[in-house]
ROPAKOL-537847 format. One record per atom (N, C-alpha, C): residue in three letters; x, z, y. Coordinates in steps of 0.2 Angstrom, whole numbers, padded with zeros to 4 digits, always signed. Layout:
BEGIN
ALAXZY/...
This chain:
BEGIN
UNK+0213+0045+0163/UNK+0215+0038+0161/UNK+0208+0033+0163/UNK+0210+0028+0167/UNK+0205+0024+0170/UNK+0202+0020+0164/UNK+0196+0018+0165/UNK+0194+0013+0160/UNK+0192+0007+0163/UNK+0192+0001+0159/UNK+0190-0005+0160/UNK+0183-0007+0159/UNK+0179-0012+0162/UNK+0172-0014+0161/UNK+0174-0021+0158/UNK+0172-0021+0151/UNK+0173-0028+0148/UNK+0165-0030+0147/UNK+0163-0036+0148/UNK+0157-0039+0148/UNK+0156-0044+0144/UNK+0150-0045+0142/UNK+0148-0051+0138/UNK+0147-0049+0130/UNK+0141-0052+0127/UNK+0140-0050+0120/UNK+0146-0051+0116/UNK+0149-0056+0116/UNK+0155-0058+0111/UNK+0160-0054+0112/UNK+0162-0053+0119/UNK+0168-0049+0120/UNK+0168-0042+0117/UNK+0162-0039+0119/UNK+0160-0032+0117/UNK+0159-0031+0109/UNK+0156-0036+0106/UNK+0155-0036+0100/UNK+0162-0036+0095/UNK+0167-0041+0098/UNK+0173-0041+0096/UNK+0177-0034+0096/UNK+0176-0030+0101/UNK+0180-0024+0103/UNK+0177-0019+0098/UNK+0170-0019+0097/UNK+0167-0014+0092/UNK+0169-0016+0085/UNK+0171-0021+0084/UNK+0173-0023+0076/UNK+0180-0022+0075/UNK+0184-0024+0080/UNK+0191-0024+0079/UNK+0195-0017+0082/UNK+0192-0015+0088/UNK+0195-0009+0091/UNK+0190-0004+0093/UNK+0186-0001+0089/UNK+0181+0003+0091/UNK+0183+0009+0094/UNK+0188+0012+0093/UNK+0191+0018+0096/UNK+0192+0017+0104/UNK+0194+0011+0106/UNK+0194+0009+0113/UNK+0187+0009+0117/UNK+0182+0009+0113/UNK+0176+0008+0117/UNK+0173+0015+0118/UNK+0172+0017+0124/UNK+0169+0024+0126/UNK+0162+0024+0127/UNK+0159+0018+0129/UNK+0151+0018+0131/UNK+0149+0011+0132/UNK+0144+0009+0128/UNK+0141+0003+0129/UNK+0135+0003+0134/UNK+0134-0001+0138/UNK+0128-0001+0143/UNK+0124-0008+0141/UNK+0117-0007+0140/UNK+0113-0013+0140/UNK+0108-0013+0145/UNK+0107-0020+0148/UNK+0102-0020+0153/UNK+0096-0018+0150/UNK+0091-0015+0154/UNK+0084-0013+0152/UNK+0080-0019+0150/UNK+0077-0018+0144/UNK+0073-0023+0141/UNK+0077-0027+0136/UNK+0083-0027+0135/UNK+0087-0031+0131/UNK+0085-0029+0123/UNK+0083-0032+0118/UNK+0081-0030+0112/UNK+0081-0036+0107/UNK+0085-0041+0109/UNK+0085-0047+0103/UNK+0089-0046+0098/UNK+0089-0049+0093/UNK+0093-0047+0087/UNK+0101-0046+0088/UNK+0104-0050+0092/UNK+0111-0049+0093/UNK+0113-0043+0097/UNK+0108-0041+0101/UNK+0109-0035+0105/UNK+0108-0029+0100/UNK+0103-0030+0095/UNK+0102-0025+0090/UNK+0108-0024+0086/UNK+0111-0029+0084/UNK+0118-0029+0080/UNK+0123-0025+0084/UNK+0123-0027+0091/UNK+0128-0022+0095/UNK+0127-0015+0094/UNK+0120-0013+0095/UNK+0118-0006+0094/UNK+0120-0003+0088/UNK+0119-0007+0082/UNK+0121-0005+0075/UNK+0128-0003+0075/UNK+0132-0008+0078/UNK+0140-0007+0077/UNK+0141-0001+0082/UNK+0139-0001+0088/UNK+0140+0005+0091/UNK+0139+0012+0088/UNK+0133+0012+0085/UNK+0131+0018+0081/UNK+0135+0020+0075/UNK+0137+0015+0072/UNK+0141+0016+0066/UNK+0148+0018+0069/UNK+0150+0017+0074/UNK+0157+0019+0077/UNK+0156+0025+0081/UNK+0150+0028+0082/UNK+0149+0034+0086/UNK+0151+0033+0093/UNK+0149+0027+0095/UNK+0149+0025+0102/UNK+0143+0026+0106/UNK+0144+0030+0112/UNK+0137+0031+0116/UNK+0135+0024+0118/UNK+0128+0025+0119/UNK+0125+0018+0121/UNK+0120+0021+0127/UNK+0120+0017+0133/UNK+0116+0019+0138/UNK+0113+0013+0141/UNK+0107+0014+0145/UNK+0104+0008+0148/UNK+0105+0009+0156/UNK+0105+0003+0159/UNK+0106+0002+0167/UNK+0102-0004+0169/UNK+0100-0004+0175/UNK+0097-0010+0178/UNK+0102-0015+0179/UNK+0099-0022+0177/UNK+0103-0028+0179/UNK+0107-0028+0185/UNK+0104-0026+0191/UNK+0106-0027+0197/UNK+0112-0022+0198/UNK+0112-0016+0195/UNK+0117-0012+0195/UNK+0123-0014+0191/UNK+0121-0017+0185/UNK+0127-0021+0182/UNK+0130-0026+0185/UNK+0127-0030+0189/UNK+0130-0035+0194/UNK+0135-0033+0198/UNK+0134-0027+0200/UNK+0139-0024+0205/UNK+0145-0022+0201/UNK+0144-0020+0194/UNK+0151-0017+0191/UNK+0155-0023+0189/UNK+0153-0029+0188/UNK+0158-0034+0185/UNK+0156-0040+0188/UNK+0161-0045+0190/UNK+0161-0052+0192/UNK+0160-0057+0187/UNK+0154-0059+0186/UNK+0153-0064+0181/UNK+0147-0063+0177/UNK+0146-0067+0172/UNK+0139-0067+0169/UNK+0140-0061+0163/UNK+0137-0056+0164/UNK+0138-0051+0159/UNK+0133-0051+0153/UNK+0128-0056+0154/UNK+0123-0055+0148/UNK+0119-0049+0146/UNK+0119-0044+0152/UNK+0116-0038+0150/UNK+0119-0033+0146/UNK+0126-0034+0145/UNK+0130-0031+0140/UNK+0137-0029+0144/UNK+0139-0023+0145/UNK+0144-0020+0147/UNK+0146-0014+0144/UNK+0154-0014+0143/UNK+0156-0009+0139/UNK+0162-0005+0144/UNK+0162+0002+0143/UNK+0168+0005+0146/UNK+0173+0006+0141/UNK+0179+0003+0142/UNK+0184+0003+0136/UNK+0191+0006+0139/UNK+0196+0008+0136/UNK+0202+0010+0137/UNK+0206+0004+0139/UNK+0211+0004+0143/UNK+0215-0002+0146/UNK+0217-0007+0141/UNK+0217-0013+0142/UNK+0220-0018+0138/UNK+0226-0017+0136/UNK+0228-0020+0131/UNK+0235-0020+0128/UNK+0238-0027+0127/UNK+0243-0027+0131/UNK+0248-0033+0131/UNK+0254-0032+0126/UNK+0255-0035+0122/UNK+0261-0034+0117/UNK+0267-0035+0120/UNK+0273-0032+0119/UNK+0280-0034+0121/UNK+0283-0038+0116/UNK+0289-0040+0118/UNK+0293-0044+0114/UNK+0295-0043+0106/UNK+0295-0036+0106/UNK+0297-0034+0099/UNK+0291-0035+0094/UNK+0285-0036+0097/UNK+0279-0038+0092/UNK+0280-0044+0089/UNK+0284-0048+0092/UNK+0286-0056+0089/UNK+0289-0055+0083/UNK+0295-0051+0082/UNK+0299-0050+0076/UNK+0294-0047+0071/UNK+0290-0042+0073/UNK+0286-0038+0067/UNK+0281-0044+0064/UNK+0278-0048+0069/UNK+0273-0052+0066/UNK+0277-0058+0062/UNK+0282-0060+0064/UNK+0285-0065+0060/UNK+0288-0063+0053/UNK+0290-0057+0054/UNK+0293-0054+0047/UNK+0287-0053+0042/UNK+0281-0052+0044/UNK+0276-0051+0039/UNK+0272-0057+0038/UNK+0274-0062+0041/UNK+0270-0069+0040/UNK+0273-0073+0034/UNK+0268-0076+0030/UNK+0270-0080+0025/UNK+0268-0087+0027/UNK+0273-0092+0026/UNK+0271-0100+0027/UNK+0274-0101+0034/UNK+0273-0107+0036/UNK+0275-0109+0043/UNK+0271-0106+0048/UNK+0274-0102+0052/UNK+0270-0099+0058/UNK+0270-0104+0064/UNK+0264-0104+0067/UNK+0263-0108+0073/UNK+0261-0103+0079/UNK+0265-0103+0084/UNK+0265-0100+0090/UNK+0263-0104+0096/UNK+0260-0101+0101/UNK+0258-0105+0107/UNK+0262-0102+0113/UNK+0264-0105+0117/UNK+0268-0103+0123/UNK+0264-0106+0129/UNK+0262-0102+0134/UNK+0259-0104+0140/UNK+0264-0103+0145/UNK+0267-0108+0148/UNK+0272-0107+0153/UNK+0270-0107+0160/UNK+0267-0101+0162/UNK+0265-0101+0169/UNK+0258-0103+0171/UNK+0253-0101+0165/UNK+0247-0104+0166/UNK+0243-0097+0170/UNK+0241-0098+0176/UNK+0239-0092+0180/UNK+0231-0092+0181/UNK+0227-0097+0178/UNK+0220-0097+0179/UNK+0217-0092+0173/UNK+0214-0087+0175/UNK+0211-0082+0169/UNK+0207-0086+0165/UNK+0202-0091+0167/UNK+0198-0095+0163/UNK+0202-0099+0158/UNK+0207-0102+0160/UNK+0211-0106+0156/UNK+0215-0102+0150/UNK+0217-0096+0153/UNK+0220-0091+0147/UNK+0215-0089+0142/UNK+0209-0088+0144/UNK+0204-0085+0139/UNK+0202-0091+0135/UNK+0202-0098+0137/UNK+0200-0103+0133/UNK+0206-0105+0128/UNK+0212-0104+0131/UNK+0218-0105+0126/UNK+0218-0100+0121/UNK+0216-0093+0123/UNK+0217-0088+0117/UNK+0211-0090+0111/UNK+0206-0092+0114/UNK+0200-0094+0109/UNK+0202-0100+0105/UNK+0205-0105+0108/UNK+0207-0111+0103/UNK+0213-0108+0099/UNK+0218-0104+0101/UNK+0223-0102+0097/UNK+0221-0099+0091/UNK+0216-0094+0092/UNK+0213-0089+0087/UNK+0209-0095+0081/UNK+0206-0099+0084/UNK+0202-0104+0080/UNK+0207-0108+0076/UNK+0213-0110+0078/UNK+0217-0115+0075/UNK+0221-0112+0071/UNK+0222-0104+0071/UNK+0226-0101+0066/UNK+0233-0099+0069/UNK+0234-0099+0076/UNK+0241-0097+0079/UNK+0242-0090+0077/UNK+0249-0089+0077/UNK+0250-0082+0075/UNK+0250-0077+0082/UNK+0252-0080+0087/UNK+0251-0076+0094/UNK+0252-0081+0099/UNK+0250-0079+0105/UNK+0251-0083+0111/UNK+0257-0079+0115/UNK+0261-0083+0118/UNK+0266-0079+0122/UNK+0266-0082+0129/UNK+0267-0078+0134/UNK+0267-0078+0141/UNK+0273-0075+0145/UNK+0275-0078+0150/UNK+0280-0074+0155/UNK+0276-0068+0158/UNK+0279-0063+0159/UNK+0276-0057+0163/UNK+0275-0059+0170/UNK+0279-0063+0173/UNK+0278-0065+0180/UNK+0275-0071+0180/UNK+0271-0072+0186/UNK+0267-0078+0188/UNK+0263-0081+0182/UNK+0259-0077+0178/UNK+0256-0079+0173/UNK+0249-0075+0173/UNK+0244-0077+0170/UNK+0238-0073+0170/UNK+0239-0068+0164/UNK+0235-0063+0164/UNK+0235-0058+0159/UNK+0228-0056+0156/UNK+0228-0052+0152/UNK+0221-0049+0150/UNK+0218-0046+0155/UNK+0211-0048+0157/UNK+0206-0046+0161/UNK+0199-0046+0159/UNK+0195-0043+0161/UNK+0188-0044+0159/UNK+0186-0051+0159/UNK+0188-0055+0163/UNK+0186-0062+0164/UNK+0189-0066+0158/UNK+0196-0065+0157/UNK+0199-0068+0151/UNK+0195-0066+0145/UNK+0194-0060+0144/UNK+0190-0057+0137/UNK+0184-0060+0137/UNK+0180-0061+0142/UNK+0174-0064+0142/UNK+0174-0073+0140/UNK+0179-0076+0143/UNK+0179-0083+0141/UNK+0182-0084+0135/UNK+0186-0080+0132/UNK+0189-0080+0125/UNK+0184-0078+0119/UNK+0178-0075+0121/UNK+0173-0074+0117/UNK+0176-0070+0110/UNK+0179-0065+0111/UNK+0181-0061+0106/UNK+0188-0062+0103/UNK+0191-0068+0105/UNK+0198-0070+0102/UNK+0203-0065+0105/UNK+0202-0063+0111/UNK+0207-0059+0115/UNK+0208-0052+0111/UNK+0203-0050+0107/UNK+0204-0044+0103/UNK+0207-0044+0096/UNK+0208-0050+0094/UNK+0211-0052+0088/UNK+0218-0055+0088/UNK+0219-0059+0092/UNK+0225-0063+0093/UNK+0230-0060+0098/UNK+0236-0058+0096/UNK+0241-0055+0100/UNK+0243-0059+0107/UNK+0242-0056+0112/UNK+0245-0059+0118/UNK+0251-0056+0119/UNK+0257-0059+0119/UNK+0264-0056+0121/UNK+0267-0058+0127/UNK+0268-0054+0131/UNK+0272-0054+0138/UNK+0279-0053+0137/UNK+0283-0058+0139/UNK+0290-0057+0139/UNK+0294-0058+0145/UNK+0299-0054+0146/UNK+0302-0053+0153/UNK+0306-0060+0154/UNK+0309-0063+0149/UNK+0313-0069+0150/UNK+0311-0074+0145/UNK+0307-0079+0147/UNK+0305-0083+0142/UNK+0310-0088+0138/UNK+0315-0090+0142/UNK+0320-0094+0139/UNK+0324-0091+0135/UNK+0326-0084+0135/UNK+0330-0080+0130/UNK+0325-0079+0124/UNK+0319-0078+0125/UNK+0314-0077+0119/UNK+0314-0084+0115/UNK+0314-0089+0119/UNK+0314-0096+0115/UNK+0320-0096+0110/UNK+0326-0094+0114/UNK+0332-0095+0110/UNK+0332-0091+0104/UNK+0330-0085+0104/UNK+0329-0080+0098/UNK+0324-0083+0093/UNK+0319-0086+0095/UNK+0315-0089+0090/UNK+0317-0095+0087/UNK+0322-0099+0091/UNK+0325-0105+0088/UNK+0330-0102+0083/UNK+0333-0097+0083/UNK+0338-0094+0079/UNK+0335-0092+0072/UNK+0328-0091+0073/UNK+0324-0088+0067/UNK+0322-0094+0064/UNK+0324-0100+0066/UNK+0321-0106+0063/UNK+0315-0110+0064/UNK+0312-0108+0071/UNK+0307-0111+0073/UNK+0309-0117+0078/UNK+0305-0122+0077/UNK+0306-0129+0081/UNK+0301-0128+0087/UNK+0304-0130+0093/UNK+0300-0130+0099/UNK+0298-0137+0101/UNK+0291-0137+0102/UNK+0288-0143+0104/UNK+0285-0143+0111/UNK+0286-0145+0116/UNK+0285-0146+0123/UNK+0281-0151+0124/UNK+0275-0150+0128/UNK+0271-0156+0131/UNK+0273-0159+0137/UNK+0274-0165+0138/UNK+0276-0168+0144/UNK+0272-0175+0145/UNK+0270-0177+0151/UNK+0267-0183+0151/UNK+0271-0189+0151/UNK+0278-0189+0152/UNK+0282-0194+0152/UNK+0285-0195+0145/UNK+0284-0190+0141/UNK+0287-0190+0134/UNK+0285-0197+0130/UNK+0289-0199+0126/UNK+0289-0206+0122/UNK+0284-0205+0116/UNK+0285-0199+0113/UNK+0282-0198+0107/UNK+0275-0194+0107/UNK+0270-0197+0104/UNK+0263-0194+0104/UNK+0263-0189+0100/UNK+0258-0184+0102/UNK+0258-0177+0098/UNK+0255-0180+0091/UNK+0252-0185+0090/UNK+0250-0187+0083/UNK+0255-0190+0079/UNK+0261-0191+0082/UNK+0267-0194+0078/UNK+0272-0188+0077/UNK+0271-0183+0080/UNK+0276-0177+0079/UNK+0274-0173+0073/UNK+0279-0171+0069/UNK+0277-0166+0063/UNK+0276-0160+0066/UNK+0271-0157+0064/UNK+0269-0150+0066/UNK+0268-0145+0060/UNK+0271-0148+0054/UNK+0269-0143+0049/UNK+0274-0137+0047/UNK+0280-0138+0050/UNK+0284-0133+0050/UNK+0284-0127+0054/UNK+0288-0122+0055/UNK+0288-0117+0059/UNK+0288-0120+0066/UNK+0283-0119+0070/UNK+0282-0122+0076/UNK+0280-0118+0082/UNK+0284-0119+0088/UNK+0281-0116+0094/UNK+0279-0123+0098/UNK+0272-0122+0101/UNK+0270-0127+0105/UNK+0269-0124+0112/UNK+0273-0128+0117/UNK+0273-0125+0123/UNK+0268-0130+0128/UNK+0264-0126+0131/UNK+0260-0130+0137/UNK+0262-0128+0143/UNK+0263-0132+0147/UNK+0265-0131+0155/UNK+0259-0128+0159/UNK+0261-0126+0165/UNK+0257-0123+0170/UNK+0252-0129+0173/UNK+0246-0126+0175/UNK+0241-0131+0179/UNK+0244-0136+0183/UNK+0244-0142+0183/UNK+0248-0146+0188/UNK+0255-0146+0188/UNK+0259-0141+0186/UNK+0266-0142+0187/UNK+0270-0143+0181/UNK+0267-0142+0174/UNK+0270-0143+0169/UNK+0275-0137+0167/UNK+0278-0139+0163/UNK+0284-0134+0161/UNK+0289-0133+0166/UNK+0293-0127+0166/UNK+0298-0126+0171/UNK+0304-0129+0167/UNK+0309-0130+0172/UNK+0316-0133+0169/UNK+0319-0130+0164/UNK+0320-0123+0164/UNK+0323-0120+0159/UNK+0319-0120+0152/UNK+0312-0119+0153/UNK+0308-0120+0147/UNK+0310-0127+0143/UNK+0309-0132+0148/UNK+0310-0139+0145/UNK+0316-0140+0142/UNK+0321-0137+0144/UNK+0329-0138+0141/UNK+0329-0135+0134/UNK+0325-0130+0133/UNK+0325-0127+0127/UNK+0321-0130+0121/UNK+0317-0136+0123/UNK+0313-0139+0118/UNK+0317-0143+0114/UNK+0315-0143+0107/UNK+0319-0148+0102/UNK+0315-0155+0103/UNK+0309-0154+0104/UNK+0304-0161+0105/UNK+0300-0161+0111/UNK+0299-0167+0114/UNK+0294-0167+0119/UNK+0289-0172+0116/UNK+0282-0171+0118/UNK+0277-0175+0116/UNK+0272-0176+0121/UNK+0267-0181+0121/UNK+0263-0182+0126/UNK+0256-0183+0122/UNK+0251-0182+0125/UNK+0243-0184+0123/UNK+0242-0191+0125/UNK+0241-0195+0121/UNK+0239-0202+0123/UNK+0232-0201+0127/UNK+0232-0205+0133/UNK+0226-0205+0137/UNK+0223-0212+0137/UNK+0217-0213+0135/UNK+0214-0219+0135/UNK+0209-0222+0141/UNK+0208-0216+0145/UNK+0204-0217+0151/UNK+0208-0218+0157/UNK+0204-0217+0163/UNK+0207-0218+0170/UNK+0211-0211+0171/UNK+0209-0206+0168/UNK+0212-0199+0171/UNK+0219-0199+0168/UNK+0223-0196+0171/UNK+0230-0195+0169/UNK+0232-0190+0165/UNK+0228-0185+0165/UNK+0229-0178+0161/UNK+0223-0174+0160/UNK+0223-0170+0156/UNK+0219-0165+0155/UNK+0219-0158+0157/UNK+0214-0154+0158/UNK+0214-0148+0159/UNK+0219-0144+0154/UNK+0223-0139+0155/UNK+0228-0136+0151/UNK+0224-0133+0145/UNK+0219-0130+0146/UNK+0215-0127+0140/UNK+0212-0132+0135/UNK+0209-0137+0138/UNK+0208-0143+0134/UNK+0213-0146+0130/UNK+0219-0148+0133/UNK+0225-0151+0131/UNK+0227-0146+0125/UNK+0228-0140+0127/UNK+0230-0134+0122/UNK+0225-0135+0115/UNK+0220-0135+0116/UNK+0215-0136+0110/UNK+0216-0142+0105/UNK+0217-0148+0109/UNK+0219-0154+0106/UNK+0225-0153+0102/UNK+0230-0151+0104/UNK+0237-0150+0101/UNK+0237-0145+0097/UNK+0233-0139+0097/UNK+0233-0134+0091/UNK+0230-0137+0086/UNK+0224-0141+0087/UNK+0221-0143+0081/UNK+0224-0148+0078/UNK+0228-0152+0082/UNK+0232-0158+0078/UNK+0237-0154+0073/UNK+0239-0149+0075/UNK+0245-0144+0071/UNK+0240-0143+0065/UNK+0234-0140+0065/UNK+0230-0138+0060/UNK+0228-0144+0056/UNK+0226-0149+0058/UNK+0225-0155+0054/UNK+0231-0156+0050/UNK+0237-0157+0053/UNK+0242-0159+0049/UNK+0244-0154+0043/UNK+0244-0148+0045/UNK+0244-0143+0040/UNK+0239-0142+0034/UNK+0233-0144+0036/UNK+0228-0145+0031/UNK+0230-0151+0026/UNK+0231-0156+0029/UNK+0232-0162+0025/UNK+0239-0160+0020/UNK+0243-0157+0023/UNK+0249-0156+0019/UNK+0247-0151+0013/UNK+0244-0146+0014/UNK+0241-0141+0010/UNK+0238-0145+0004/UNK+0233-0150+0006/UNK+0229-0153+0001/UNK+0234-0158-0004/UNK+0239-0161+0000/UNK+0244-0166-0004/UNK+0247-0162-0010/UNK+0248-0155-0008/UNK+0252-0151-0013/UNK+0248-0150-0019/UNK+0241-0150-0019/UNK+0237-0148-0024/UNK+0237-0153-0030/
């Protein structure tokens, strides 16, 4: 079985905390001994993971990106299948929040979206199997550990998946620049699927047709749109704000 090299302090720490059995070896750059690196060493030791040292220039060859002097050899990434959605929804209490990324191909954007989704309390992130970024070392590094805790679900037919989720009582909210309703005026407190379109192109036609509501982000400046990962964070945290306000009102 071929191993992947995952790099960065946060990404490796998250793997050791949540999926230690996947980590086969942790490599540290020579001379790294600060507290957060020592914490990694303790985690690795507790989970009986081998620790080695390597020169920074050697580690530079292993990975493309800023490795921070920390690289781990791990078993291949896991992307969940569609059946995982039913399992997640069956065991979830309260109104679930799902994020759909319709054709987001930039790994940096996917990583940032995973990070925001985890922070905002989303249940999972759904992507189409084709023409979409998937879990890679770059995605894991940008996600800062979120890729290890929030499920990334890849589906063969996104439109069919959305239909099934609607049948389970979830409402689909898609983002579109020309929509008349603002994200801030849309009720996001119920069972919600938030759809973000691809960089530049937006949602595909079939995806758009399955939306129950379309919303836009009000723009006050001269730019007409936001980077998809930034827009995703804004929308997710508006949903979190509304849900928090609703919970407080019930007390």
